[in-house]
N, C-alpha and C positions, 0 to 999 in steps of 0.2 A: 759643793763638792764634798762636803762632809758626809752627806747621805750616801754617796757612792763609796766613800771610804768605809763607812759603817757597814754597808752591804758587803763589801769585800772582806771585812773582818769576820762577818757572819759566815761567809762562804769558807774562809780559812779555818774557822773554828769547827765548821761542819766537816771539812776535809780532814782536819786533825782528829776529830772524833772517829771518823770512818777508818783512818789509818791506824789509830790506837786499837779499835775493835779488830781490825784485820790482823794486827800484830798479836793481840791476845788470842785470837782464833788460831793463828799459826803456832804460837807457843803451846796452846792446849793440844793441838794436833800432834806436835812434836813429842809432848809429854805422853800422849796416848800411844804413839808409835813406839816410844821407848818401853812402855809397859808391855806392849805386845811382843816386842823383841825379847824382853826378859822372860815372859811367860813361855814363848816358843823355845828358848834355850833350856828352860827348866823341863819342859815336856820332852824335848829331844834327849836330855840327860836321863830322864826317867825311862824312856824307850830303850836307850842303850843298856841301862841296868837290867831292865826286864828281858832283853835279848840274851844277855849273859846268863841270867838265871835260867831262862828257858833252855838254852844250849846245855847247861849243866844238867838239868832235869832230863833232857833227851838222852844225853850220854849215859846217865844212871839207868834210865829205862832200858836202853840197849844192853847194858851190862847185866841187868837182872833177867832180861829175856834170854840172854846167852846162858846164864847160870841155870835157868829153868828149862833150857832146851827148846825154847820157842823159836822156830825158824821163820824166815821171811815168807816162805811158801805156806806155812801154817797160818800166818796172819792173813795172807791173801785168801786162803780157803775160808777162814772164819768170816772175813769181811764180805765175801761173796755170799756165803750162806745167810748171814744176817741181812744183807741187801735183798736177797730173794725172798726171805721170810717176810720182810717188811712190805715188799711189793705184793706178795700173795695175800697179805692181810688187809691190804688197802681196799676201800669201797669200790674204786674203779675196776680193780682186778676182779673182785667178786662179781660185780655186775657183768663184766665182759665174759667171764667164765660161764655164768649162768646163761647169758644170751647165746654163746656158742653151743652150750649143751642143749638148749632148746632147739636151736637151728639144726643140730645134728640129729636130734630125736625126730624132728619133723621131716627131715630129708630121708631118713631111714624108713619112716612109716609111709611116706609117699612112694617109695620105690617098691614096696610090697603090695 
């Protein structure tokens, strides 16, 4: 019966090793999760600070625009003009414009 006892002791030692490893893994996981929480809190604090700074910059931008006489309508006009200019300078627009021009030329010449 001592062989059976020795076998049981081996199983118990194996189980203890597995439990110990599981506990170590759990502690490591908890430590990692704590680090993640701390990093998240730091990032959220940084984001809050950046938002405050950005809001202050936006307020100052608006004050300067008012002092310079730049209105909301002027900004929209400027944005639209820049957008149209950007579109007109794109390769796709140039190719489409050329194709339409060629088509119109061919259509007119076919009518006569």
